[in-house]
BAMAR-908325 format. One record per residue: x negated, y negated, z negated of N, C-alpha, C in turn; residue number from 1. Coordinates in steps of 0.2 Angstrom, whole numbers. Each point is the difference from the previous one (the first is absolute). Layout:
BEGIN
X_Y_Z_X_Y_Z_X_Y_Z_NUM
...
END
This chain:
BEGIN
132_-856_-404_0_3_-6_7_1_-3_1
4_-6_0_6_-1_-3_5_5_4_2
-1_1_6_5_5_4_-1_7_-3_3
-6_2_-1_-2_6_-3_3_1_-7_4
0_-5_-4_3_0_-6_7_1_0_5
3_-4_4_8_1_1_2_7_2_6
-4_2_5_1_7_3_0_5_-5_7
-6_0_-4_-1_4_-6_6_0_-5_8
2_-6_-2_6_-1_-4_6_3_3_9
1_-1_6_6_2_3_0_8_0_10
-6_3_2_0_7_0_1_3_-7_11
-3_-3_-5_1_2_-7_7_0_-2_12
4_-5_2_7_-1_-2_4_6_4_13
-2_1_6_4_5_4_-1_7_-3_14
-6_1_-2_-2_7_-3_4_1_-6_15
0_-6_-4_4_1_-7_7_1_1_16
3_-3_5_7_1_2_1_8_2_17
-4_2_5_0_7_2_-1_5_-5_18
-4_-2_-5_-1_5_-5_6_1_-5_19
3_-6_-1_6_-1_-5_6_4_4_20
1_-1_6_5_3_3_0_7_2_21
-7_3_-1_-1_7_1_2_4_-6_22
2_-3_-5_1_4_-6_7_3_1_23
1_7_-1_6_3_0_3_1_-7_24
5_-4_-2_2_1_-7_5_6_-1_25
0_3_-5_5_5_-2_7_-2_1_26
5_4_2_7_-2_0_4_5_-4_27
4_-3_-4_4_4_-5_7_-1_1_28
4_5_0_8_0_1_2_-1_-7_29
3_-6_-1_3_-2_-7_8_0_1_30
3_5_-3_7_1_0_2_-1_-7_31
-4_-2_-5_1_1_-7_2_-7_-4_32
-3_-5_3_1_-7_-4_0_-5_5_33
3_-6_-2_0_-6_4_-1_-6_-5_34
0_-6_4_-1_-6_-4_7_-1_-4_35
-1_-3_-6_6_-1_-4_1_6_-5_36
-3_5_0_0_6_-5_-2_-2_-6_37
3_2_-6_-2_-2_-6_2_6_-5_38
-5_3_-3_0_6_-5_-2_-2_-7_39
4_1_-5_-1_-1_-7_-1_6_-4_40
-5_1_-4_-1_5_-4_-1_-1_-7_41
2_4_-4_-1_-1_-8_-6_5_-1_42
-4_-2_-5_-5_4_-3_2_2_-7_43
0_6_-1_2_3_-7_-5_4_-3_44
-1_-1_-6_-4_4_-5_4_3_-5_45
1_6_0_4_3_-5_7_-2_2_46
4_-2_-5_7_-3_2_0_-7_0_47
-6_-4_1_0_-7_0_-2_-2_7_48
4_-6_2_-2_-4_6_-6_-4_-1_49
-6_2_2_-6_-4_-1_-1_-5_5_50
2_1_6_-1_-6_5_4_1_6_51
-1_-4_5_3_1_7_-5_-2_5_52
2_3_6_-4_-1_6_4_-1_6_53
-1_-5_4_4_-2_6_-5_0_6_54
3_3_6_-3_0_6_4_-3_5_55
-3_-5_4_4_-4_5_-3_0_7_56
4_0_5_-3_-1_7_2_-7_2_57
-4_-5_0_2_-7_2_-3_-2_7_58
3_-5_3_-2_-3_6_-6_-4_-1_59
-4_-1_5_-6_-4_0_-1_-2_8_60
-3_-6_0_-3_-3_7_-7_2_0_61
-3_2_-5_-7_2_0_-2_5_5_62
-6_0_4_-2_5_5_-6_3_-3_63
-1_6_3_-6_4_-2_-3_3_7_64
-5_-3_2_-3_2_7_5_-2_5_65
4_-5_-1_5_-2_5_6_4_0_66
1_4_-5_6_5_0_5_-2_-5_67
6_2_1_5_-2_-5_0_4_-6_68
2_-3_-6_-1_4_-6_6_0_-4_69
1_5_-5_4_0_-6_-4_-3_-6_70
4_-4_-4_-3_-2_-6_3_5_-6_71
-4_4_-2_3_5_-6_-3_-2_-6_72
4_-1_-5_-2_-2_-7_3_5_-5_73
-5_1_-5_2_5_-5_-2_-4_-7_74
5_0_-4_-1_-4_-7_2_5_-5_75
-4_-1_-6_1_5_-6_0_-5_-6_76
4_2_-5_0_-4_-6_3_5_-6_77
-3_-2_-6_3_4_-6_7_-4_-2_78
3_4_-4_7_-2_-2_0_0_-8_79
4_-5_-2_2_1_-8_-6_0_-4_80
0_4_-5_-5_0_-5_-7_2_2_81
0_3_6_-7_2_2_-4_-6_2_82
3_-6_1_-3_-6_2_-4_-2_-6_83
2_2_-6_-3_-3_-6_-7_3_-2_84
-1_7_3_-7_3_-1_-4_2_6_85
4_0_6_-4_1_6_4_-3_6_86
-1_-6_1_4_-3_5_-3_1_7_87
4_2_5_-3_1_6_4_-5_5_88
-4_-3_5_3_-3_5_-5_1_6_89
3_4_5_-5_2_6_4_-2_6_90
-4_-3_5_3_-2_7_-5_3_5_91
3_4_4_-4_3_6_4_-2_7_92
-4_-3_4_2_-2_7_-4_3_5_93
4_2_5_-4_2_6_4_-2_7_94
-4_-2_5_3_-2_6_-2_6_5_95
6_3_2_-1_6_3_2_0_8_96
-4_3_4_2_0_7_7_3_1_97
4_-3_4_7_3_1_-1_6_4_98
-4_1_5_-1_6_4_-4_6_-3_99
-5_-2_-4_-4_5_-2_0_1_-8_100
4_-4_-3_0_0_-8_-6_0_-3_101
-5_-3_3_-7_-1_-3_-1_-7_-3_102
-4_-1_-5_0_-7_-3_-5_-4_4_103
1_-7_0_-5_-5_2_-2_-4_-5_104
4_-1_-5_-2_-4_-6_3_4_-6_105
-3_-1_-6_2_3_-6_-2_-4_-6_106
4_-2_-4_-1_-4_-6_3_4_-7_107
-5_0_-5_2_3_-6_-1_-5_-6_108
5_-1_-4_-1_-4_-6_3_3_-6_109
-4_3_-4_2_5_-5_-2_-3_-7_110
5_0_-5_-2_-2_-7_4_5_-4_111
-4_5_-3_3_5_-4_-3_0_-7_112
3_-3_-5_-2_0_-6_-6_-5_-1_113
-1_-5_4_-6_-4_0_-5_2_5_114
0_6_3_-4_2_5_2_-2_7_115
-4_-4_3_1_-3_6_-4_2_6_116
4_1_6_-4_2_6_3_-5_5_117
-4_-3_4_2_-4_6_-4_3_6_118
4_2_5_-4_2_6_4_-3_6_119
-4_-2_5_2_-2_7_-4_3_5_120
3_5_4_-3_3_5_3_-2_7_121
-5_-1_5_2_-1_7_-2_6_4_122
5_3_2_-2_6_4_-1_-2_8_123
-6_2_2_-2_-2_7_1_7_4_124
6_2_1_2_7_3_-4_1_6_125
0_-6_4_-3_1_7_-8_1_0_126
-3_-2_-6_-7_1_-1_-2_6_-5_127
6_3_-2_-1_5_-5_-4_-2_-6_128
2_-6_-3_-3_-3_-6_5_-3_-4_129
-1_-1_-7_4_-3_-4_-5_-5_-5_130
2_-6_-1_-4_-5_-3_4_-2_-7_131
-4_0_-5_3_-1_-7_-2_-7_-2_132
-2_-5_5_-2_-6_-2_-7_-1_-1_133
-4_5_0_-7_0_-1_-4_4_5_134
3_6_1_-3_4_5_4_5_4_135
-2_2_5_4_5_4_-2_7_-2_136
6_4_1_-1_7_-1_3_4_6_137
-3_5_2_2_4_5_6_4_-1_138
5_0_4_6_4_-1_1_4_7_139
5_4_0_3_3_6_5_-4_2_140
2_0_7_5_-4_3_7_3_-3_141
4_-4_-3_6_2_-3_0_1_-7_142
-5_-1_-3_-1_1_-8_5_-4_-3_143
3_3_-6_5_-3_-4_-2_-4_-6_144
4_-4_-3_-2_-3_-7_5_3_-5_145
0_-2_-6_4_3_-5_7_0_1_146
3_-6_3_7_0_1_2_2_6_147
-4_-2_6_2_3_6_1_7_1_148
-4_4_-5_0_7_0_7_3_-1_149
4_-4_-5_7_2_-1_4_0_6_150
-1_-5_4_4_-1_6_-2_5_5_151
-6_1_1_-3_4_5_2_7_-1_152
1_2_-7_2_7_-2_7_1_2_153
4_-5_0_7_1_2_1_0_8_154
-5_0_4_0_1_7_-2_7_2_155
-2_4_-5_-3_6_2_6_5_2_156
-2_4_4_5_5_3_2_6_-4_157
6_-1_-3_2_6_-5_4_5_4_158
0_0_6_4_5_4_-4_7_-1_159
4_5_-1_-3_7_0_-5_1_-6_160
2_-3_-6_-5_1_-5_0_7_-3_161
-6_2_-1_-2_7_-3_-4_-1_-7_162
2_4_-5_-3_-1_-6_-8_0_1_163
-3_-4_-3_-8_-1_0_-2_-4_5_164
4_-3_5_-2_-4_5_-3_-7_-3_165
-6_-2_2_-3_-6_-2_-1_-5_5_166
1_-6_-3_0_-6_4_-6_-4_-2_167
-4_-4_4_-6_-4_-2_0_-6_4_168
-3_-5_-3_-2_-6_4_-5_-4_-4_169
-4_-4_3_-5_-4_-3_2_-6_-4_170
-3_-1_-6_1_-6_-4_-6_-4_-2_171
1_-6_-1_-6_-4_-3_2_-3_-6_172
-3_1_-6_2_-3_-6_-7_-1_-5_173
0_-6_-3_-5_-2_-4_-7_2_3_174
-1_-2_6_-7_0_3_-1_7_3_175
4_5_0_-1_7_2_5_2_5_176
-3_4_4_5_4_5_1_7_-3_177
7_2_0_1_7_-2_6_2_5_178
2_7_-1_5_3_4_6_1_-5_179
5_-2_1_6_1_-3_4_6_2_180
1_5_-4_3_6_3_6_2_-5_181
6_2_3_6_2_-4_2_7_3_182
3_4_-4_2_6_2_7_2_-2_183
4_2_5_7_2_-1_0_6_-3_184
5_0_-6_0_7_-4_8_2_0_185
4_-3_4_7_3_0_5_-6_0_186
7_2_1_5_-4_-1_4_1_-7_187
2_-5_-3_4_0_-6_5_-5_0_188
5_1_-4_6_-5_-2_-2_-2_-6_189
-1_-7_-1_-2_-3_-6_6_-5_-2_190
0_-1_-7_5_-4_-3_-4_-6_-3_191
2_-6_1_-3_-6_-3_6_-4_-2_192
-1_-6_-3_6_-5_-2_5_-1_6_193
-3_-1_6_4_-2_5_4_6_4_194
-1_6_-3_4_6_3_-5_5_2_195
3_5_4_-4_6_2_-3_-2_7_196
-6_3_2_-3_-1_7_-3_6_2_197
1_2_6_-4_5_3_-6_-2_2_198
-6_3_-2_-6_-3_1_-5_5_2_199
-6_-2_4_-6_3_1_-5_-1_-6_200
-3_5_-3_-4_-1_-5_-8_1_2_201
-4_-5_-2_-7_0_2_-4_-1_-6_202
-6_2_0_-6_-1_-5_-6_-2_4_203
-4_-4_-4_-6_-2_3_-5_6_1_204
-4_0_5_-5_5_0_-6_-2_-4_205
-2_3_-5_-5_-2_-5_-7_0_4_206
-4_-5_-1_-7_-1_3_-5_-1_-6_207
-6_3_1_-5_-1_-6_-1_-7_-1_208
0_-2_-6_-2_-7_-2_6_-5_1_209
6_2_1_5_-4_1_4_-1_-7_210
6_-3_1_3_-2_-6_4_6_-4_211
2_5_4_4_5_-3_-4_7_0_212
0_4_-6_-3_6_0_4_6_3_213
6_-1_-1_5_6_2_5_-3_5_214
2_4_5_6_-2_4_6_-2_-4_215
1_4_-5_6_-1_-4_0_-7_-4_216
-6_-3_0_0_-6_-4_4_-6_3_217
2_1_7_4_-5_3_5_4_5_218
6_-1_-1_5_3_4_5_-6_3_219
2_1_6_5_-5_3_5_3_5_220
6_-3_-1_5_2_4_2_-5_5_221
1_2_7_2_-5_5_6_2_3_222
5_-5_1_6_2_3_-1_4_7_223
5_5_0_0_4_6_4_-3_5_224
-1_-6_2_3_-3_6_-5_-5_3_225
3_-4_5_-5_-4_4_-3_-5_-3_226
2_-2_-6_-3_-6_-4_-6_2_-4_227
-1_7_-2_-6_2_-3_-2_-4_-6_228
5_-1_-4_-1_-5_-6_-2_5_-6_229
-6_-2_-3_-1_4_-7_5_-3_-5_230
4_5_-3_5_-1_-5_-3_1_-7_231
-5_4_0_-2_2_-7_-8_2_1_232
-3_-3_-5_-8_2_-1_-1_2_-7_233
-3_5_-1_-2_2_-7_-8_0_0_234
-3_-3_-5_-7_0_-1_-2_2_-8_235
-4_5_0_-2_2_-7_-6_-5_-2_236
1_-2_-6_-6_-4_-3_-2_3_-7_237
-5_-2_-3_-3_3_-6_5_0_-6_238
5_-5_0_5_0_-5_7_1_2_239
1_4_5_7_1_2_1_0_8_240
6_-1_2_2_-1_7_3_-6_2_241
-2_-3_5_3_-6_2_4_1_7_242
6_-3_0_4_2_6_2_-7_3_243
0_0_7_2_-5_4_6_2_4_244
6_-3_-1_6_2_4_4_-5_3_245
3_1_5_3_-5_4_7_-2_-3_246
1_-7_-1_6_-2_-3_4_-5_4_247
-3_-2_6_4_-5_4_-3_0_7_248
4_-1_5_-3_0_7_5_-4_4_249
-3_-4_5_4_-4_5_-4_0_6_250
3_-2_6_-3_-1_6_-3_6_3_251
2_6_-1_-3_6_3_2_0_7_252
-5_4_3_1_0_8_5_6_2_253
1_4_-5_4_6_2_5_1_-6_254
5_4_1_5_2_-5_-4_5_-5_255
1_-1_-7_-3_4_-5_4_6_0_256
-1_4_5_4_7_0_-2_5_-5_257
-6_-1_-3_-2_5_-4_3_0_-7_258
4_-6_-1_3_-1_-7_7_4_0_259
0_5_-5_6_4_0_6_-2_-4_260
-1_-5_-5_5_-3_-3_-2_-7_-3_261
END
């Protein structure tokens, strides 16, 4: 009887290995960013600097499905007088697959004016599942999280762009699957504090029940070079317009050739 139990266990283990190795993971060409990149943004409301956001690509020895990862970290905080009436301290972390730019782990620690959110997701990409510490949710292979989406978008192919071209990929946020879509609307030269940049302009494709009612509610400009860095984001809110603009960069993978002065 023991021999049969051992045989059954061995067969089960073999089948598990075979099942795992049969997964074909997506492959993405990443010519946009590398380990060591750091981007710093200022958040402005009217003429005031309300906050700052920092995005970094850090090294890690952590593995996801036995695969090597980047550790990407996004932090946001309020500045100056804004801390006195609405203090913000947000940290987003994602461990993304170097070859596919899909996440294996996602952590969110948000405190915005006393409103707190803590999330820890384990993406089981090989099983097409994500676990929030309590339950599994079904996802598509390659599904993104809130911060990995930023880096995945930078690997999209912008060659031969035509006005109206739409890009889409799957995301998982707050226990829900959704499709993130962005639309190219043209090229523009924009001026921010750090100078003039030649950019591709995009808007989100509005979906029923999502956050924005009109495409013009959010606009963003991405460098027209190999780095594909968002240099300016404008978002309309009920009491005005909030802007996010690039003020500092280091560790870029490519020359910032879109900068005109």
